[in-house]
Phi, psi and omega in degrees: 000318179299320181296320179296317179295314180297316179298316179297316180295319179297319178295321179294316180293322179293324180294337181298333181290345182260009178250166179294325177294321178295320178295318179297318178297317179298317179297316179297317180295321179296314180295317179296321178296318178297316179297319180295317180292318178299318178296318179297317178295319178298316179292321178295319178295316177302314181298312182296320187267331188238333188258330182292148181290155178302318180299318179296319179294317179296319179294323184278315188248349185275001183272344178218144181297322181296317179292320178296320178295321179296316178298315179299317181297320181286317190260336186247356181267115183276358183283339179075184179270131181277124179247130180301138179285155179289143179296141179279142180269000000 
């Protein structure tokens, strides 16, 4: 009996993706997820570049030139990440 109930519920939940309401929910969840991840990356970058102590940064990234360069590139380079522009129509 439990297997029948679980199977029925899974089929009902899976079927929601094929309706307009399911599509709207998926789109809303995707946008909310993107916003949450973008916010998380922004906060992590702020912490790494502005909030962490100098000693913590030196202990973590100061032991190798490659890691120090990576930190400098991320935190001290004002050019940002270059993203290809969308093709013009």
